[in-house]
C-alpha positions in Angstrom: 32.1 127.4 233.5 29.0 128.6 235.4 26.9 127.9 238.5 23.2 127.7 237.9 20.5 128.1 240.6 17.4 126.2 239.6 14.1 125.0 240.8 12.4 122.1 239.0 8.7 121.2 239.2 6.4 118.8 237.5 3.2 119.9 235.6 1.3 119.0 238.8 3.3 121.6 240.7 5.5 119.1 242.6 8.9 120.5 243.3 11.6 117.8 242.9 14.8 119.8 242.6 16.2 122.9 244.3 19.7 124.3 244.5 19.5 126.7 247.4 18.6 126.2 251.1 16.1 129.1 250.9 14.2 127.4 248.1 14.3 124.1 249.8 12.8 125.6 253.0 10.1 127.3 250.9 9.2 124.1 249.2 9.2 122.1 252.4 12.0 119.9 251.2 14.8 121.1 253.5 16.8 118.3 255.2 19.6 119.3 257.6 21.8 116.3 256.7 21.5 117.0 253.0 22.4 120.6 253.7 25.5 119.5 255.5 26.5 117.4 252.5 26.2 120.5 250.3 23.0 119.2 248.6 21.4 122.6 248.2 24.0 124.3 246.1 24.0 125.8 242.6 24.5 123.3 239.7 27.9 123.3 238.0 27.7 123.4 234.2 29.5 124.4 231.1 27.4 126.5 228.7 26.4 124.4 225.7 28.2 121.2 226.9 26.3 118.0 227.6 26.8 115.8 230.6 25.9 118.2 233.4 22.2 119.1 233.0 19.5 117.6 230.8 19.4 118.4 227.0 16.7 121.1 227.3 18.5 123.0 230.0 21.8 122.7 228.3 20.4 124.3 225.1 18.7 127.1 227.0 21.7 128.0 229.2 23.9 128.2 226.2 21.8 131.3 225.1 21.7 132.9 228.5 23.8 135.7 229.8 25.7 135.8 233.1 23.3 136.5 236.0 20.2 136.3 233.8 17.0 134.7 235.1 14.5 132.7 233.1 11.5 130.5 233.5 11.1 127.7 230.9 9.2 124.5 230.2 11.2 121.5 228.9 9.3 118.8 226.9 9.8 115.1 227.8 12.1 114.4 224.9 14.6 117.0 226.2 14.0 116.5 229.9 13.9 112.9 231.2 12.8 111.2 228.0 9.6 109.5 226.9 8.3 106.5 228.8 9.6 103.4 227.1 7.5 100.2 227.6 10.7 98.2 226.8 12.1 99.4 230.1 9.5 97.6 232.1 10.4 94.1 233.4 8.0 91.4 234.7 9.7 88.9 237.0 8.3 86.0 238.8 8.2 86.4 242.6 10.2 83.2 243.2 12.9 84.5 240.9 12.9 87.9 242.5 13.3 86.4 246.0 16.5 84.6 244.7 18.1 87.9 243.7 16.7 89.8 246.7 18.3 87.8 249.5 15.2 85.7 249.9 13.1 88.8 250.7 9.7 89.6 249.3 9.3 92.6 247.0 7.8 95.8 248.3 6.2 98.7 246.3 8.6 101.5 245.6 11.7 99.3 246.4 14.7 100.2 244.3 16.2 97.4 242.2 19.4 97.2 240.1 19.6 94.4 237.5 22.7 92.6 236.2 23.1 95.2 233.4 23.4 98.0 236.0 20.0 99.5 235.2 18.3 101.0 238.2 14.6 100.8 238.6 11.7 100.7 241.1 9.0 98.1 241.8 5.7 99.7 240.8 3.4 96.7 241.2 3.1 93.1 242.3 0.3 91.3 240.5 -0.6 87.7 239.7 2.6 86.3 241.0 4.8 88.8 239.1 6.9 91.7 240.1 6.7 94.8 237.9 10.0 96.7 237.7 10.1 100.0 235.9 13.5 101.2 234.7 12.2 104.5 233.2 13.2 107.7 235.0 10.5 108.6 237.6 9.8 111.8 235.6 9.9 110.2 232.1 7.1 111.3 229.9 6.5 114.6 231.7 7.2 118.2 230.7 9.2 119.9 233.4 9.1 123.6 234.5 12.3 125.3 235.6 13.2 128.6 237.1 16.8 129.3 236.2 19.4 131.9 237.2 23.1 131.9 236.3 24.5 133.1 239.7 28.3 132.9 239.1 31.0 132.1 236.6 34.0 130.0 237.5 37.3 131.4 236.2 40.0 130.2 238.6 41.8 127.0 237.5 41.8 125.3 240.9 38.1 126.2 241.5 37.2 124.5 238.2 39.0 121.3 239.4 37.1 121.4 242.7 33.7 121.7 241.0 34.5 118.8 238.6 35.3 116.7 241.7 32.0 117.7 243.4 30.2 116.9 240.2 31.6 113.4 240.4 30.2 112.9 243.9 33.0 113.9 246.2 31.5 115.7 249.2 32.2 119.4 249.1 33.6 119.4 252.6 36.1 116.7 251.7 37.4 118.3 248.4 40.1 120.4 250.2 41.7 117.2 251.5 42.6 116.1 248.0 46.0 117.6 247.1 46.1 118.9 243.6 49.4 119.6 241.8 49.5 121.0 238.3 52.6 120.6 236.2 52.1 123.2 233.5 55.0 122.2 231.2 53.7 118.7 230.9 50.0 119.6 231.1 49.7 117.0 233.8 47.4 117.2 236.8 48.3 115.1 239.9 45.6 114.4 242.5 46.6 112.8 245.8 43.9 110.8 247.3 43.4 111.5 251.1 43.7 108.6 253.6 40.0 108.5 254.4 39.3 107.6 250.7 42.1 105.0 250.2 39.9 102.0 251.0 36.9 103.1 249.1 36.3 102.0 245.5 36.8 105.2 243.5 37.4 103.5 240.2 34.4 105.1 238.4 34.9 108.4 240.2 38.5 108.6 239.0 37.7 107.5 235.5 34.9 110.0 235.1 36.8 112.8 236.7 39.8 112.2 234.4 37.6 112.1 231.3 35.8 115.3 232.2 39.1 117.2 232.9 40.7 115.9 229.7 37.6 116.8 227.7 36.5 120.1 229.1 39.9 121.5 230.1 41.8 120.0 227.1 43.8 123.2 226.5 45.4 122.9 229.9 45.2 119.2 230.9 46.4 116.2 228.9 47.2 113.6 231.6 45.6 113.1 235.0 47.4 111.1 237.6 45.9 109.8 240.9 48.4 109.3 243.7 47.7 106.9 246.6 50.2 106.9 249.5 50.0 104.0 252.0 52.2 104.9 255.0 53.7 102.5 257.5 
């Protein structure tokens, strides 16, 4: 269980990912609101385990030592994949308006289809809307500067980082009450009031799966407790 500081840039030199406020400011990407949300923080990962970073980074980090620095280039196949022409959809403007609340398409607009695929409108030509579901960086080799800056050893701290990794804001994590029953290998997580009326179905499912997979020696069951007071 480690924290990785990284900077990612395209072959053209465009920086698209940073994990420290200092690097964000240097790259001209710093945003105060994102900083308040904990956006510029080291990436949580488990050495050699998929599901946290892309395949190329996962393989490299597995061979790195704690606090080691490294600069690497990840090919498209192990970064964000090759561009797939099958992931480009052409939709008539009239049909698009029906699924877009009657509004016309605009270049760069994000769109999610019925299958849950997220894409962006890249062109509108001859009465058709071109929607690209490829990752924006698909087909590109990516350069990364990496540094393993810390290792996570405390049980509760691991739980916190799994929660952050599933999208729970870092500042709100302490509001979740965590109770570990060692004899039963059961982890109980009480949802705070402010989250009771939010749809956390996918967050809870993903968090439970991660904990049961990556902390299997300690956790077998994960229970989420929701208390509605009078």
